[in-house]
Every structure is written in C-alpha cells, then in structure tokens.
N, C-alpha and C positions, 0 to 999 in steps of 0.2 A: 504493499500500499504506499502511495506517495505521502509525503508530509502534508499535514493540514496547515494551510496558511492562514485561514481566517474563519471565525465563527461569528455570525450575527444573529440576534433575536429581534425580529421585526414585529412590533406590537400592533394589533388591531388593524391589520391591512386586509383582512378577509371579511366578506359578508358572512352572516350566520349560515346561509345555505352552503357556501364554499367551505367554511370550517367543518360543518357537520359531514359533508361529503368526504373530506380528507380523514376526519376522525373515524368514519365507518370503514375506511380502507385499512385501518391499523388493526393488527392482531394484538390481543391482550391489552386493549385500551381500557383502563380501569375507571371505576366510578368517580373517583375524586378529581379526575382530569376532564370529566364530561361537562358540557355547557349547562345542562339541567341541574347538576349538583352545585355549580357555582351560583346559579340563580337562586337556589334554595338557601345557600349559605349567606348570600347577600341580603336575603329577606329578613333573616333573624339576627344578623350582626351588622355593625356599621362598617361594611366592607364594600369594596368595588372589585371588579374582575378585569383582568387583561388576558388577551389571547395572542400567543406569540407563534410565529412561524420561524423555525430554526433553519438557518442557512449555513451550510458548510462549503466554503470556497464558491459561494454564489449559487449553490444548488439547494433546493428544498430538501431538508433532511428529516424534519420532525416537527412536532407540535409541543407546546407547553402552555399551561394555563396557571395563572397566579391569582391570588387574592391579596388585597392591600387594604390597609386602614391608615389614615393620616390625619394629623391635627396640627394646627398652627403652621400651615404651609409645609406640611410634611417634616417639620422639625421633630415631631414625634411620629414615627413611621413603623409599620409592621408589614412584612412581606412573607407570604406563605406559598411554598411550592410543595404540594402534597402528591407524592407518587408520580413525579415527572422527572425528566422529559419522556415523551413517547416518540419512537423513531419509525420512519418509513423503511420499507424493505431496502436492504443494502447499507443501512446506517445503524448506529447503535454500538459501535465498537468502544473499547476502552479509550482509544484516542479521540473518538467523537465526544464521549462523555467528558473527557478532560478539557476539550476545547469549549464545550457548553458551560462547564462549571466555572472556568476562568472568565467567560463572558458574563455569566450571572453575577459573579463576585465583582466584576468591573462595574456593572450597571447598578448593583445594590451593595456597595462595600460596607463592611462592618464599621459602625460608628456609634458614638454616643446618641441615644435617642432612637436608634433603629433596632427592632427585634426581627430576627430572621428565623424562619422555620422551613427546613428543607428535608423532605423524605425522598431520597433519590430512587427512581424506579430502575435499579440495576442490581446485578448480583453482588452480594456482600463478599468481599475478599480483601486481602491486604493492599492490592493495587488501588482498589476503589477508595479505601479509607485514606491512603496516602494522597490521592488526588484531592480529596476533600480537604485534608489538612493543609496541603500546599496552597489552597485557595481560601484559607481562613474560615473554613467550616469545621466546627468541632462538635463531637457527639454530646447529646443531651440525654442523660440517663444511660441505660444499658444499650449495648450495640444490638442491632438486628430487629427486623420485622419479618414475620413469616406469613405466607398465605398459600393457598392451594388452588391451582388452575386446572380445570377439566376441559379437554379438547372435545368439543361436541361435533366436530366434523367426522369423527369416527362412527362407524356403523354401530347399531345398538348392541349386537352380539360382542363386539370388541369392547364397548363400554362396560358391558356386564362382566366380561372377563377381567377387567381391571379392578373390580371390586374385591376387597380382601374377603377371605372365606367367612369370617364372622359377620361381615356386613351382608354378604350374599344370603347367608342363613337367616339373618333378621329380616331381609327384604322378602324372602320366601314366606316367612312367618307372617309378615304384614299383608302379603298378597292373599294368604289363606284366611286372614281375619275378616270379620264382618265390617270392613271399613268402606265408607263412601268417600271418594275424592272429588272435590269440586274446585274449579278455578274461576277467579274473578279478575277481569281486566279493567273494570270501570270504577274500582274503588268502593264498591258497595259495602265490603266487609272491613274497610279500613278503620272506621270509628270503633267497631267492636274489637279488632285486633290491637289497636293502640291502648284501649282500656285494659284489655287482658294482659298485654305486655307490661304496662306500667305497674299493675298490681303484682305481677310475677317478679318483676325486677325489684320492686320494693321489698317484697317478702324474702327473696333469696339473696339480695344485695350483690348483684353481679354488674359488671361494666356493660355498657351498651349505649347506643346513640340516644339522645334525649327525644322525648315525645315531641317537643317543639320542632326539632330538626325533621323528624319523620313527617310531621304535618306539613312542613314546608316542602319536603320532597314529594309528598302527595300532590301538592299544587303544581309542581314543575314537571313531574313524570307522568301524571294522569293526563289523558285517558288511555294512551296507547303503550306506555313504557313501564307500567307497574303490574306485577302479577301477585295475587294473593291466593295461595293454595290452602285449603282446609281439609282435614280428615275428620270424618264424623262416624259415630256409632249410634244407631237409632236416633238420627237427626241431632245428636249432641256433639259439638266440636270437641275433639280430643287432641288436636294438633294443628299448627298453622305455620306457614312461612311466608315471608315477604321478599320478593325479588324485584330488582330494578334493572331495566335494560338500557344500554347506552352503546350507540354505534353497533358493532357486530359482537359486543360482549354483554354480559349480564353479571350481576352481583347478588349473592345471598346476603340480605340485609339483616333481618331478625327472624327468630323462630320461637315457637312456644309448644310445649307438650304438657298435657295433664298426666296424672299418674296412670290412668287407663291408656293414654296415648303411648307412654313409655312401655307399658306392659305389652302392647300390641305392635311395637316398633313402628308406630305411625310416621315418625320423622324419616325413617329410611324409605318408606313408600312415597312420601311427599317429595323427597329429594330426587329419587329415581324418576318419578313421574315428571318432575320439573325438567330433568334432562331431556325427556322426550318432547315435552311441550316447547321448550326453547329451541330444540333442533328444528321442529316444524315451523318455528317463527324465523328461522334463518340465522339464529345466534350461533357463533362459532366457538366462543370461549366463555366459560363460566367460572367466575372468581368466587370461591366458597368463603372468602373472608379471612380475616386475621386469626392466627392460632398461636398458642404458646404452650410451653411445658410447665408453666407455673400455675397461675390462678384459674386457667381454663384447660387443664390437661384432658379432661373428659371430652370437651368440645373438639380438641385436636384429634383425639382418637376416633371420634365419630366421623369427622370430615375426612381424615386420612383414609378411613376405611372405604370411603366412597370412590376411591381411585384418584386420579389426577396427579399433578406434578407439584411437589412442594418447592416453593421459591423463597429464598431468604434475601431480603434487602438490607442495606446498611442500617436502617432505622432513622431516628430523628437527629438532625444536625442543625446547628444555628450559628 
C-alpha cells in the first residue's frame, strides 16, 4: 500500500438522502452512527449533530457522525464520536485509522474546557492503542468494549449450525412450547414494553438505556425501522425484544422475560425468529449489543450462544 498523504473530514456536505444511501452500503454500520439515533439523542440532550465524509488522498473512504454541545461560543465544548468511523469497502486499515485519528485530534484538540468522548469502531490491539495515545486520546476506565455481530446473509441452515449446542437445545424446547410469537412494526406495543422494562430494570437494578432515550428512539425509528417481538402463552406476554433497524444493519436494543418466559426459553425463540424476520427485510448484519464478563456474564453467555462473531473494540477514550 502506498503512503497516505492526506486525510480530510468534510462536514455536512451531503443531503440526508445521499448520506442514508452511503450508510446503507456499509457493512456492520452500527446504531450509534445512524442518523435516526443522532436525532433521538439531540431530542433529549442539548446537542447538535454533524455528519462527516472521510476522504483519504481525495477519495471518499468512509463516514463519521459526531454529537456536540457548546456553551459561551464553544468555550465550553463537548464532542462525542461513538463507534466511529465507518469505512467503505477497500478502506479501514490501521493506516487509515491512524490518518483519521490524527485529523480528528487536529480538528478537536485536547484543551481546557473541552470534553472529548471517542469509542473507536476498530479492533482493540496494541497498535490501535498506540495510535490513540500518539494523538492525545487516553483511555477512560477499563480497556475494551465487546459486542457480537451475526451475519444474516447466511442461509438459515448455516445460521442454525452456528448456534451453540445449549442454545440449539433451548430453541428446540421453545419451539415445542405453547408459545405464540407476534411482531409489531408500528409501535403499538411500545408503551407496554417500556413500562414493563422500566419496572423490571428498577426491580433487578441492571444497566440499560433510559426510558427517555427509548421514547425518543421510538419517535425517530417508527414507523418502519423498529421491531417489537412478543412471546405469549395463553395470550399473556412472557417475553419481548426491541430491535432497531439502520441502513443494512439492525441492533438488539432491550429485552424482557418473565419467569415463565425463562422456563420456556422464550428469548431464544424470539431471537431466532428475529433472525428470520430481519433476513426477509433485507438486513445483512445484526448487532446483538454490548456484552461483558462482569456485571452481565449471563447476558454474554446467552448472546454468544446464538452464534455470531465476537468483536472487541478499544473502549472509551477521551
């Protein structure tokens, strides 16, 4: 590869239609870099968004979306890059990431009054960490962020073969149970799900997105890009999942199971059926969401059991 001479980030040069077209062409384009997510975040926080086209030596190489907040003429300034940048085919090497990070640091240098938040969408390794350090980005908290991506372009029998034995057994159990699965694309079940989720989250004290954010996401993703799946026994909900679609990707956002739902492995059935529903919608990549070996070890075991590829990113830098 020839040396990279120049990286530029050109802000807000595309129409929404042009941005969305490019975004849809990206593989593994995550939720946090989607236009609809930025709109939701701006609704509930005093933030604005910028949409950048990354150019490497004059060629379009990728996209990056940032959120900003500024006061007193940006004397007090915050800039957020969550799970970016995203690269077009043929780009995304370590050298490209190095050039991007240098340009990001040049445009938003570390200074008094500025808070920077950067979760790079790149594999975590010593080279990546060294690039971040050389460009004045330093880790905040522990290294690493993990998620699991499922490739939905595979045939259903191949997807089934990637499930771990325990998950396949639980799926068969759920398929034999007296479960009814229903899907809502218009948000009819959203108020019910948010109430149920809020009560469950309070009772069990686990981390998760706020109801306020989920309500805002409902406003920006409905009516076509939000899916709610429910599992019922005798017309009584025993499990539910919320999925957001963005570009050619989708993200598992929240889920809930009752005791009866756990007994019948309703969540395994919901997630497997989601694979099939999303495939039929033309979704190529399904992000099962963040996992860890600490506070949510059981969640990681469940998601890992559903196949997919574990990806470890460097985590939060500032």
